[in-house]
N, C-alpha and C positions, 0 to 999 in steps of 0.2 A: 437341291432337295427335291425328291420325287414325291408327288402328291397322288393320292388314290384317284383313279379315273372311274366315273360312273356312267355306264352306257344305258340308254333307253331303247336299245334296239328291239327288245322283246315286245315293246309297245308299238312297233312300226315306226319309231322315230330314229333319225340319224344323229341326234344331238349326243354329245359326250361332254360331261361336266367334270371338273375336278373338285375336290373336297372344299377348296377355298371358296369357289363360286357358290356352292350350296350353303356354306357357312354364312356368306354374305346375304344370300337370299333369306336364310333363316332369321338372321338378325333384323333385316328390314321388315320381314313379316311380323316380327314380335313388336318392334317399335319403329316409328318413323324417325330416322336418325340422320344426322349429317355425316359427310365423309370423314370429318375429323373424329367424331365419336365412334364411327365404324372402325377406323384405323386403330383407335385406342382399345376397343373391346375385342378385336379379332387378332391384334398383333400383326396385321398385314401392312407392309410398307405403303405409304400413301400413294406413291406412283403406281405400284402394282394394283392397289385397290381402285384407283382411277380407271385403269384398263379393264378391270373386272366389271365395274359398274357400267362402263360404256358398253361392254359386250352384253350385259344383262338388259340394258335399256334398248339396245338395238334389236334384241330378240323379243322385245315387248314383255319381258318378265317382270320388270319394274317400271315405274313411271316417276318422272322428276317433278316433285312438288316445289313450292316456293322456297327460296333461300337455301338451296342445296339440300333440301330434305327429299328423301325417296320413299315411295310406297310400293308394295307388291301388287301385282295384277293377278287375275284368275289364272293366267298361264304360269306365272311364277309360283303361285301356291300349288298348282297342279304338278309342276316340275318337282317340287319338294315331295309331294305325295308319291309321284312315280319313281323317285330315287330309290325307294325300297329301304331307306334308312329309318329305322323305327323311331329314333329320337325326333325326327322331323315330321312324322305322320300326323300327330295331334296338332302340331303348330300349323301344318298345312290345312288340316280340316277346320281349324278355328278361323283361319284367314278366309277360306272358302265359305264358311258359314256367314261371315259378315258380308261378303260380296253377293251371295245369293239369298241372303235373309232366311237361311234355314238353320235353326239353332239346335236341332237334335242331331248330334254328331253321328250317331249310328245310322240314322236315315240318310244323312249326307254321304256317309261312307258307301252305303248301298247304291246311291245314285251315281257316284263317281265310278264305282266298279262296273255298273251297267253301261255307262257312256264309254268307258275305256274298252270294254268288251266289244261293243258294236263297231267302234272305229277300227279296232285291231282286226276284226273279222273282215272288214272291207279294205284292209291294207292302207289305212289312213292314220297318220300321226295326229292325235288330237291337238297337239301343240301347234300344228300348222294351220289350224282353223282360226279365222278372225273372231268368230263367236261360236256358240254351241248349237245354233240352229241347224246346220247340216247334219250334225250327229243326232239331233232329235228327229229329223226327217228320216234318216236311215233307221232309227229305232222304230218309227211308225211303219215304214215299209216292211221291216222285219216282222212286226206284229201282224200285219195284213197277210203277208206271204206264208207265215208259219203258224199263225194263231198262238204264238207264245204268250204265256201269262207273266207279265212283268210284276215285280214287287209293287205294292200299292203306292209306296213313296215315289217310285220312279214314274209310275203312271201320272201321279199328281204333278210332278215336275214337268213332264212332257206337255200335259194339258195346259198348265199355267203359262208355259213359254210359247206354245204353238197356236193356241186357240185364237189369239188376236191376229195371227198371220193368215188365217183361212177364212173363206166365206162362211158366215154363221147365220143360223136361223134360231128363233126362240119358239119352243114348244112346251106348253104346260109348265112354265117357269123353269124350263131347262134351256141351256145355251149350247148348241151343238153345231158341228160342221159335218155335213153329210156327203156320202158318195153313193152314186147309183150304178157303179161299174159292175157290181155283182147282180145275181138274180133278185136279191132283195136289198133295199137301201140299208146302209150301215152307218153308224156314227164313227167317223174317223177319230175325232177327239171331241170331248164334250164335258160339260158340268151338268150332271143330272140331279134333280131334286131328290130322287129316291135312291140312286146308286152312288152318288158322289161323282168324282172324276172317273171318266170312262175312256177306253181306247179300243177301237176296232170292235164295237159293240152293236147289238141289235136292240131295237125298241119297237114295240107294237104300234106306237104312235106314228111311226114313220111310213106305214103302209100307204096311207092316202096321198103321200107326197109324190109318188112315182110319176104320175102323168104331167107334173108341172115343170119338169126340166132336170138338168144335170148339174151337179157341183163337181167339177173335175179336179182331181188332186194335182195334176200337172199344171193346170191354170193357177191353182192356189199357190203353188211353190214359186211360180214366175212373178207373182204380184210384187 
């Protein structure tokens, strides 16, 4: 029997999945189930299912829980999302919402689209990343270089995940990471009392800081 092949080449990924593998991912994302129950609900022979599950686990798309129970990872949920198969999209977003604690599905959809766009623009398959930090740093570089205005939900996602990774100062109840690489200091990422989450932003309160030193982005990334 010939099974439909799904390529992720347009996202810069070399992975090719067949419909059975995506079906298994979908079932695992819906419920943490054993191999026996998976075989029963998918009608895939147990030996074949075992090979599929091993492949998915090797690619870090699922993780083995106790007593033969499996759970989906963010990479597995994103694979379902990237497959382009409509019936898997909401399942994928629901799984990602639990992983990233973002329960507005429309906001999460926007965030995933932006992450996929920036990695694809840089010739990177997002599934090859161990975590999302490199994609977020690329997004920050893009904002600095092009002054692009990201959707508010994506800015919030970047700030929440990168702020703790960068040197931070507190100004007037704001928590910000600052760069002095341009003519005037800018906030790389920050949580501002007045503006909320900000990215590549200027604040008049930064002017007095220039004589006191540099917060280098390259240093921050190497921390």
